[in-house]
Kinemage of the C-alpha trace (Angstrom):
@kinemage 1
@onewidth
@group {chain A} dominant
@subgroup {mainchain}
@vectorlist {calphas} color= white
{ca unk a 1} P 82.547 256.543 50.426
{ca unk a 2} L 79.294 257.795 49.135
{ca unk a 3} L 78.892 261.216 47.821
{ca unk a 4} L 77.418 263.525 50.497
{ca unk a 5} L 75.060 266.354 49.375
{ca unk a 6} L 76.240 269.708 50.703
{ca unk a 7} L 72.686 270.266 51.937
{ca unk a 8} L 71.433 267.778 54.394
{ca unk a 9} L 67.766 266.857 54.617
{ca unk a 10} L 67.273 269.202 57.590
{ca unk a 11} L 69.501 272.072 56.426
{ca unk a 12} L 67.968 275.467 57.335
{ca unk a 13} L 66.544 274.215 60.626
{ca unk a 14} L 67.981 275.564 63.840
{ca unk a 15} L 67.969 273.438 66.879
{ca unk a 16} L 68.869 274.661 70.488
{ca unk a 17} L 70.258 271.795 72.466
{ca unk a 18} L 69.814 272.255 76.203
{ca unk a 19} L 70.089 268.627 77.058
{ca unk a 20} L 72.468 266.657 79.001
{ca unk a 21} L 73.701 263.046 79.528
{ca unk a 22} L 72.302 260.711 76.833
{ca unk a 23} L 68.588 260.855 75.875
{ca unk a 24} L 68.410 264.358 74.824
{ca unk a 25} L 71.791 264.322 72.972
{ca unk a 26} L 70.709 261.201 71.205
{ca unk a 27} L 67.600 263.099 69.891
{ca unk a 28} L 69.648 266.067 68.796
{ca unk a 29} L 72.292 264.085 67.195
{ca unk a 30} L 69.872 262.623 64.618
{ca unk a 31} L 68.876 266.064 63.722
{ca unk a 32} L 72.429 267.304 63.440
{ca unk a 33} L 73.601 264.412 61.351
{ca unk a 34} L 70.814 265.228 58.795
{ca unk a 35} L 72.068 268.735 58.471
{ca unk a 36} L 70.264 270.930 61.081
{ca unk a 37} L 72.269 273.734 62.618
{ca unk a 38} L 72.504 272.597 66.216
{ca unk a 39} L 73.768 274.813 69.048
{ca unk a 40} L 74.695 272.966 72.147
{ca unk a 41} L 74.265 275.360 75.112
{ca unk a 42} L 76.222 274.563 78.207
{ca unk a 43} L 76.933 276.690 81.260
{ca unk a 44} L 80.338 278.415 81.594
{ca unk a 45} L 82.999 276.634 83.858
{ca unk a 46} L 82.035 276.694 87.550
{ca unk a 47} L 78.337 277.517 87.115
{ca unk a 48} L 76.878 273.960 87.370
{ca unk a 49} L 78.046 271.742 90.123
{ca unk a 50} L 77.280 268.719 88.116
{ca unk a 51} L 79.351 269.783 85.094
{ca unk a 52} L 81.883 266.932 85.419
{ca unk a 53} L 79.124 264.248 85.317
{ca unk a 54} L 78.040 265.385 81.919
{ca unk a 55} L 81.158 266.247 79.997
{ca unk a 56} L 84.359 265.459 82.043
{ca unk a 57} L 85.894 263.725 79.098
{ca unk a 58} L 85.046 265.831 76.100
{ca unk a 59} L 87.593 264.055 73.855
{ca unk a 60} L 86.303 260.665 75.006
{ca unk a 61} L 84.350 258.426 72.634
{ca unk a 62} L 80.926 258.699 74.413
{ca unk a 63} L 80.870 262.461 74.416
{ca unk a 64} L 82.132 262.706 70.794
{ca unk a 65} L 79.797 260.011 69.572
{ca unk a 66} L 76.699 261.913 71.208
{ca unk a 67} L 77.532 265.445 70.259
{ca unk a 68} L 79.299 265.508 66.871
{ca unk a 69} L 78.032 267.910 64.418
{ca unk a 70} L 76.977 270.518 66.852
{ca unk a 71} L 78.278 274.152 67.565
{ca unk a 72} L 79.005 275.063 71.107
{ca unk a 73} L 77.782 278.088 73.078
{ca unk a 74} L 78.339 278.843 76.807
{ca unk a 75} L 75.476 280.610 78.560
{ca unk a 76} L 74.819 281.174 82.164
{ca unk a 77} L 71.018 280.740 82.626
{ca unk a 78} L 71.377 281.689 86.279
{ca unk a 79} L 71.616 285.402 85.203
{ca unk a 80} L 69.026 287.472 83.758
{ca unk a 81} L 71.326 288.379 80.738
{ca unk a 82} L 71.862 284.652 80.001
{ca unk a 83} L 68.056 284.025 79.886
{ca unk a 84} L 67.641 287.145 77.658
{ca unk a 85} L 70.175 285.769 75.151
{ca unk a 86} L 68.449 282.418 75.202
{ca unk a 87} L 65.081 283.867 74.587
{ca unk a 88} L 66.740 285.937 71.707
{ca unk a 89} L 68.043 282.602 70.347
{ca unk a 90} L 64.568 281.044 70.605
{ca unk a 91} L 63.163 283.662 68.136
{ca unk a 92} L 65.620 282.233 65.562
{ca unk a 93} L 64.958 278.542 66.285
{ca unk a 94} L 62.751 275.815 64.976
{ca unk a 95} L 63.326 273.455 67.758
{ca unk a 96} L 64.298 273.533 71.397
{ca unk a 97} L 65.348 270.266 73.162
{ca unk a 98} L 65.693 270.041 76.911
{ca unk a 99} L 65.697 267.376 79.592
{ca unk a 100} L 65.419 269.402 82.824
{ca unk a 101} L 63.052 268.290 85.412
{ca unk a 102} L 59.619 269.765 84.575
{ca unk a 103} L 59.632 272.520 87.245
{ca unk a 104} L 62.978 273.894 86.033
{ca unk a 105} L 61.940 275.012 82.671
{ca unk a 106} L 59.073 277.133 84.191
{ca unk a 107} L 61.393 278.648 86.618
{ca unk a 108} L 63.767 279.621 83.747
{ca unk a 109} L 60.967 280.897 81.503
{ca unk a 110} L 61.616 278.029 79.066
{ca unk a 111} L 58.167 276.509 79.214
{ca unk a 112} L 56.256 276.140 76.001
{ca unk a 113} L 53.758 278.935 76.721
{ca unk a 114} L 56.613 281.389 77.169
{ca unk a 115} L 58.509 280.164 74.116
{ca unk a 116} L 55.519 280.089 71.873
{ca unk a 117} L 54.898 283.678 72.746
{ca unk a 118} L 58.321 284.524 71.517
{ca unk a 119} L 58.157 282.253 68.503
{ca unk a 120} L 54.925 280.657 67.587
{ca unk a 121} L 56.546 278.317 65.158
{ca unk a 122} L 59.042 276.928 67.659
{ca unk a 123} L 58.847 273.245 68.777
{ca unk a 124} L 59.787 272.528 72.313
{ca unk a 125} L 60.911 268.944 72.915
{ca unk a 126} L 61.018 267.984 76.549
{ca unk a 127} L 62.547 264.752 77.742
{ca unk a 128} L 62.005 263.700 81.438
{ca unk a 129} L 62.395 260.645 83.552
{ca unk a 130} L 58.796 260.128 84.605
{ca unk a 131} L 56.711 262.589 82.567
{ca unk a 132} L 55.774 266.319 82.784
{ca unk a 133} L 53.150 265.803 85.564
{ca unk a 134} L 52.018 263.283 88.016
{ca unk a 135} L 53.247 261.994 91.318
{ca unk a 136} L 56.724 261.252 90.098
{ca unk a 137} L 57.304 264.361 87.880
{ca unk a 138} L 60.011 265.926 90.047
{ca unk a 139} L 61.940 262.762 90.524
{ca unk a 140} L 65.401 262.468 88.922
{ca unk a 141} L 65.639 259.630 86.501
{ca unk a 142} L 68.638 257.603 85.277
{ca unk a 143} L 68.595 254.815 82.700
{ca unk a 144} L 69.150 251.959 85.279
{ca unk a 145} L 66.388 253.323 87.622
{ca unk a 146} L 64.024 253.229 84.599
{ca unk a 147} L 65.119 249.833 83.527
{ca unk a 148} L 64.126 248.602 86.846
{ca unk a 149} L 60.865 250.434 87.170
{ca unk a 150} L 60.004 249.860 83.489
{ca unk a 151} L 60.066 246.115 83.743
{ca unk a 152} L 63.207 245.462 81.739
{ca unk a 153} L 65.376 244.190 84.597
{ca unk a 154} L 62.723 241.590 85.431
{ca unk a 155} L 63.073 240.097 81.959
{ca unk a 156} L 66.889 240.200 81.572
{ca unk a 157} L 69.253 237.537 82.597
{ca unk a 158} L 68.554 233.787 83.608
{ca unk a 159} L 65.844 232.718 85.978
{ca unk a 160} L 68.442 232.147 88.707
{ca unk a 161} L 70.281 235.404 88.353
{ca unk a 162} L 67.681 237.792 89.567
{ca unk a 163} L 66.937 241.266 88.076
{ca unk a 164} L 69.585 242.189 85.539
{ca unk a 165} L 70.375 245.331 83.757
{ca unk a 166} L 70.723 245.285 79.936
{ca unk a 167} L 74.283 246.130 78.915
{ca unk a 168} L 73.330 249.361 77.070
{ca unk a 169} L 71.227 252.410 77.942
{ca unk a 170} L 68.001 251.105 76.564
{ca unk a 171} L 65.780 253.648 78.311
{ca unk a 172} L 67.823 256.595 77.434
{ca unk a 173} L 68.605 255.733 73.841
{ca unk a 174} L 65.125 254.711 73.032
{ca unk a 175} L 63.671 257.925 74.548
{ca unk a 176} L 65.991 260.014 72.459
{ca unk a 177} L 64.850 258.200 69.289
{ca unk a 178} L 61.251 258.553 70.222
{ca unk a 179} L 61.783 262.271 70.922
{ca unk a 180} L 63.445 262.687 67.510
{ca unk a 181} L 60.321 261.074 65.894
{ca unk a 182} L 58.091 263.487 67.736
{ca unk a 183} L 60.112 266.445 66.635
{ca unk a 184} L 60.166 265.374 63.000
{ca unk a 185} L 56.432 264.741 63.078
{ca unk a 186} L 55.741 268.212 64.684
{ca unk a 187} L 58.092 269.796 61.931
{ca unk a 188} L 55.874 268.083 59.219
{ca unk a 189} L 52.644 269.167 60.803
{ca unk a 190} L 53.957 272.771 61.051
{ca unk a 191} L 54.012 272.804 57.273
{ca unk a 192} L 50.335 272.868 57.132
{ca unk a 193} L 49.501 274.634 60.332
{ca unk a 194} L 52.207 277.133 60.593
{ca unk a 195} L 52.469 276.448 64.279
{ca unk a 196} L 54.906 274.777 66.605
{ca unk a 197} L 53.927 272.588 69.466
{ca unk a 198} L 55.072 271.029 72.685
{ca unk a 199} L 56.515 267.519 72.193
{ca unk a 200} L 57.334 265.532 75.294
{ca unk a 201} L 58.282 262.017 76.272
{ca unk a 202} L 59.743 260.172 79.260
{ca unk a 203} L 62.236 257.476 80.026
{ca unk a 204} L 59.421 255.477 81.894
{ca unk a 205} L 57.015 255.550 79.020
{ca unk a 206} L 59.732 254.762 76.443
{ca unk a 207} L 61.007 251.796 78.347
{ca unk a 208} L 57.491 250.259 78.852
{ca unk a 209} L 56.967 250.856 75.031
{ca unk a 210} L 60.157 249.082 74.326
{ca unk a 211} L 58.842 246.007 76.225
{ca unk a 212} L 56.548 245.570 73.217
{ca unk a 213} L 55.454 241.987 72.810
{ca unk a 214} L 56.404 241.172 76.410
{ca unk a 215} L 54.008 243.948 77.676
{ca unk a 216} L 51.400 242.810 75.231
{ca unk a 217} L 51.437 239.162 76.493
{ca unk a 218} L 50.689 240.242 79.968
{ca unk a 219} L 48.078 242.874 78.968
{ca unk a 220} L 46.098 240.662 76.456
{ca unk a 221} L 46.888 237.116 77.418
{ca unk a 222} L 47.541 237.635 81.180
{ca unk a 223} L 51.021 235.963 80.851
{ca unk a 224} L 53.677 237.261 83.178
{ca unk a 225} L 56.924 237.403 81.351
{ca unk a 226} L 59.884 235.900 83.061
{ca unk a 227} L 63.571 235.896 82.300
{ca unk a 228} L 64.609 233.216 79.826
{ca unk a 229} L 68.466 233.663 79.536
{ca unk a 230} L 69.401 233.293 75.901
{ca unk a 231} L 66.270 231.464 74.838
{ca unk a 232} L 63.376 233.362 73.309
{ca unk a 233} L 60.337 233.387 75.562
{ca unk a 234} L 57.835 232.388 72.988
{ca unk a 235} L 59.775 230.617 70.065
{ca unk a 236} L 61.883 227.456 69.885
{ca unk a 237} L 64.495 226.541 69.136
{ca unk a 238} L 65.774 230.165 69.367
{ca unk a 239} L 68.752 230.846 71.467
{ca unk a 240} L 72.435 230.390 71.952
{ca unk a 241} L 74.370 227.174 71.428
{ca unk a 242} L 77.956 226.135 71.913
{ca unk a 243} L 79.864 224.898 68.923
{ca unk a 244} L 83.269 223.188 69.116
{ca unk a 245} L 85.051 226.532 69.154
{ca unk a 246} L 82.519 229.101 70.775
{ca unk a 247} L 78.948 230.206 70.796
{ca unk a 248} L 76.487 231.200 68.106
{ca unk a 249} L 72.737 232.118 67.756
{ca unk a 250} L 70.179 230.065 66.210
{ca unk a 251} L 66.597 231.474 65.334
{ca unk a 252} L 63.844 229.227 64.083
{ca unk a 253} L 60.285 230.615 63.704
{ca unk a 254} L 57.512 229.062 61.692
{ca unk a 255} L 56.943 225.698 60.135
{ca unk a 256} L 59.168 226.178 57.142
{ca unk a 257} L 62.243 227.025 59.186
{ca unk a 258} L 61.624 224.197 61.502
{ca unk a 259} L 61.336 221.706 58.657
{ca unk a 260} L 64.514 223.102 57.038
{ca unk a 261} L 66.308 222.591 60.369
{ca unk a 262} L 65.241 219.029 60.777
{ca unk a 263} L 66.310 218.239 57.151
{ca unk a 264} L 69.630 220.239 57.329
{ca unk a 265} L 70.665 218.554 60.512
{ca unk a 266} L 69.550 214.953 59.141
{ca unk a 267} L 66.835 214.453 61.800
{ca unk a 268} L 63.559 214.279 59.855
{ca unk a 269} L 62.206 212.026 62.541
{ca unk a 270} L 61.691 215.116 64.663
{ca unk a 271} L 58.954 216.229 62.348
{ca unk a 272} L 56.839 213.356 63.591
{ca unk a 273} L 57.871 213.588 67.315
{ca unk a 274} L 54.984 214.972 69.296
{ca unk a 275} L 57.263 216.830 71.645
{ca unk a 276} L 58.170 218.995 68.774
{ca unk a 277} L 55.062 219.028 66.578
{ca unk a 278} L 54.306 222.843 67.018
{ca unk a 279} L 56.115 225.869 68.271
{ca unk a 280} L 53.974 225.615 71.395
{ca unk a 281} L 55.141 221.979 71.914
{ca unk a 282} L 58.820 222.896 71.351
{ca unk a 283} L 58.497 225.827 73.974
{ca unk a 284} L 57.146 223.430 76.480
{ca unk a 285} L 59.858 220.816 75.691
{ca unk a 286} L 62.601 223.353 75.187
{ca unk a 287} L 65.064 221.666 77.434
{ca unk a 288} L 64.808 218.344 75.686
{ca unk a 289} L 65.189 219.990 72.332
{ca unk a 290} L 67.907 222.220 73.263
{ca unk a 291} L 69.880 219.137 74.651
{ca unk a 292} L 69.341 217.360 71.287
{ca unk a 293} L 70.554 220.329 69.365
{ca unk a 294} L 73.519 220.884 71.541
{ca unk a 295} L 74.850 217.510 71.082
{ca unk a 296} L 74.937 217.987 67.372
{ca unk a 297} L 76.202 221.576 67.329
{ca unk a 298} L 79.331 220.889 69.637
{ca unk a 299} L 80.811 218.741 67.011
{ca unk a 300} L 81.696 221.250 64.568
{ca unk a 301} L 82.760 224.965 64.449
{ca unk a 302} L 80.638 228.241 64.609
{ca unk a 303} L 81.750 229.072 60.861
{ca unk a 304} L 80.664 225.558 59.940
{ca unk a 305} L 77.121 225.741 61.468
{ca unk a 306} L 76.487 229.502 60.611
{ca unk a 307} L 77.320 228.746 56.949
{ca unk a 308} L 75.396 225.486 56.675
{ca unk a 309} L 72.204 227.094 58.326
{ca unk a 310} L 72.200 230.258 56.340
{ca unk a 311} L 72.588 228.353 53.216
{ca unk a 312} L 69.203 226.530 54.228
{ca unk a 313} L 67.623 230.070 54.997
{ca unk a 314} L 67.761 229.272 58.739
{ca unk a 315} L 68.795 232.466 60.661
{ca unk a 316} L 71.990 231.867 62.574
{ca unk a 317} L 75.032 234.068 63.352
{ca unk a 318} L 78.170 234.250 65.595
{ca unk a 319} L 78.224 235.960 68.965
{ca unk a 320} L 80.740 238.637 68.802
{ca unk a 321} L 82.753 240.750 71.224
{ca unk a 322} L 82.718 244.365 70.426
{ca unk a 323} L 86.197 244.238 68.819
{ca unk a 324} L 84.905 241.268 66.687
{ca unk a 325} L 81.779 242.966 65.432
{ca unk a 326} L 83.899 245.900 64.062
{ca unk a 327} L 86.015 243.388 62.096
{ca unk a 328} L 82.993 241.834 60.467
{ca unk a 329} L 82.913 242.228 56.635
{ca unk a 330} L 79.261 243.285 56.482
{ca unk a 331} L 79.804 245.881 59.341
{ca unk a 332} L 82.649 247.315 57.234
{ca unk a 333} L 80.584 247.255 54.108
{ca unk a 334} L 77.665 249.166 55.680
{ca unk a 335} L 80.032 252.023 56.680
{ca unk a 336} L 78.995 251.736 60.460
{ca unk a 337} L 82.077 253.545 61.622
{ca unk a 338} L 82.756 257.121 60.323
{ca unk a 339} L 85.382 259.675 61.159
{ca unk a 340} L 84.733 263.039 62.693
{ca unk a 341} L 87.880 265.052 61.794
{ca unk a 342} L 89.086 267.906 63.937
{ca unk a 343} L 90.611 271.149 62.405
{ca unk a 344} L 94.115 269.841 63.057
{ca unk a 345} L 93.399 266.623 61.080
{ca unk a 346} L 92.884 264.319 64.165
{ca unk a 347} L 90.391 261.562 63.333
{ca unk a 348} L 87.715 260.456 65.864
{ca unk a 349} L 85.754 257.282 64.996
{ca unk a 350} L 82.032 257.487 65.655
{ca unk a 351} L 78.925 255.479 64.801
{ca unk a 352} L 77.139 256.607 61.728
{ca unk a 353} L 73.327 256.887 61.522
{ca unk a 354} L 71.829 253.499 60.944
{ca unk a 355} L 69.177 254.975 58.601
{ca unk a 356} L 70.084 255.785 54.972
{ca unk a 357} L 68.415 258.488 52.817
{ca unk a 358} L 69.697 257.845 49.384
{ca unk a 359} L 69.448 261.437 48.110
{ca unk a 360} L 70.098 263.458 51.270
{ca unk a 361} L 72.158 261.114 53.596
{ca unk a 362} L 73.276 261.901 57.103
{ca unk a 363} L 76.846 263.180 57.244
{ca unk a 364} L 79.508 263.391 59.875
{ca unk a 365} L 81.081 266.844 59.315
{ca unk a 366} L 82.623 267.965 62.666
{ca unk a 367} L 83.588 266.506 66.106
{ca unk a 368} L 81.918 267.473 69.276
{ca unk a 369} L 82.627 271.221 70.049
{ca unk a 370} L 84.960 272.416 72.771
{ca unk a 371} L 83.061 273.962 75.627
{ca unk a 372} L 81.723 277.308 74.273
{ca unk a 373} L 83.842 276.941 71.117
{ca unk a 374} L 81.429 278.953 68.858
{ca unk a 375} L 80.131 281.499 71.320
{ca unk a 376} L 81.555 284.419 69.628
{ca unk a 377} L 80.444 283.431 66.325
{ca unk a 378} L 76.824 282.670 67.443
{ca unk a 379} L 76.495 285.870 69.418
{ca unk a 380} L 77.768 287.777 66.503
{ca unk a 381} L 75.035 286.402 64.315
{ca unk a 382} L 72.531 287.599 66.906
{ca unk a 383} L 73.968 291.102 66.390
{ca unk a 384} L 76.173 291.343 69.532
{ca unk a 385} L 79.318 293.573 68.975
{ca unk a 386} L 82.693 292.421 70.072
{ca unk a 387} L 82.860 294.738 73.004
{ca unk a 388} L 79.453 293.466 74.145
{ca unk a 389} L 80.616 289.971 73.959
{ca unk a 390} L 83.732 290.826 75.956
{ca unk a 391} L 81.485 292.433 78.582
{ca unk a 392} L 79.336 289.328 78.770
{ca unk a 393} L 82.351 287.067 79.227
{ca unk a 394} L 83.800 289.216 81.937
{ca unk a 395} L 80.471 289.103 83.770
{ca unk a 396} L 80.373 285.348 83.582
{ca unk a 397} L 77.194 285.367 81.426
{ca unk a 398} L 78.991 283.404 78.837
């Protein structure tokens, strides 16, 4: 294991995490893993009718993976005292992250204008389904709804399958990462200006941004993207093929790789075949080309083809199940899985940050907090006495 510095890259920063579900916690997880003091703020039991949807299985892998390295505070924001405590916390914070619907933050006095009056250096990061204003601003937005409205489902699957959702929460996860980039950019700008600012992004905009070249094809060339199954829409041969013992992916892009493939498979005559003379021609004649390749690949194993093709600098790789991917030697070498260890020594496997800072790397120092686990400690840091904390708890403020 690498040696972790006791001071992460973001040590000294305080982040208030008011977010739920996935996009917000994804943003905050990055800040927490790199050393920020993150306080996850949740309502006391019974205050929020949707509580079980967000954290019904706190010991489950999903909740632990999203919320490790955070401290836990319960706060009833439906009470004046709860709002007062939150405002007091804001005066100590560098960043506040929330994913309420836009009107909720104004009602709670958590809009940027109010927060900046309390703390001019604070950065408010707001994540929403559809944006902070506009005709859809008050709509609730879940990942699958946005995958549909953001065009992704129209591109996923095979032509005959109809719209198909991606197997992961693309809109949620990408929005969380975009929000984290925005927060870090605002923190860097604050060094020179001394001022915070409002950072906001939406699942809808993020999902459309993730379409990337598919959206650009339509906007610039007027080409309407369609589902292509496992084939790449604009390059060939690039897709999945069946070997004698399973499936593998092949990716060929550019003249050099095409020539290498022809030589490696012993079919130099393809280089002079008009059907395959250019990438455009290969895309147009993909069915014939794939059939030729399939007749070759089905004669030997996945391991044989992956080794042979990679030796010739042709991208190829097996298609793993989730259990198989975690057994891969390179995955193990990268340290993709790390442990969050509880106080009683119980180890919870989580996914490490995929970006490495050599001098100040991310670290997994604690599992997700129990509900309100650090409430007393955090309030004591704010100057609340033990008797006052007991009074707040008996009044269901915490």
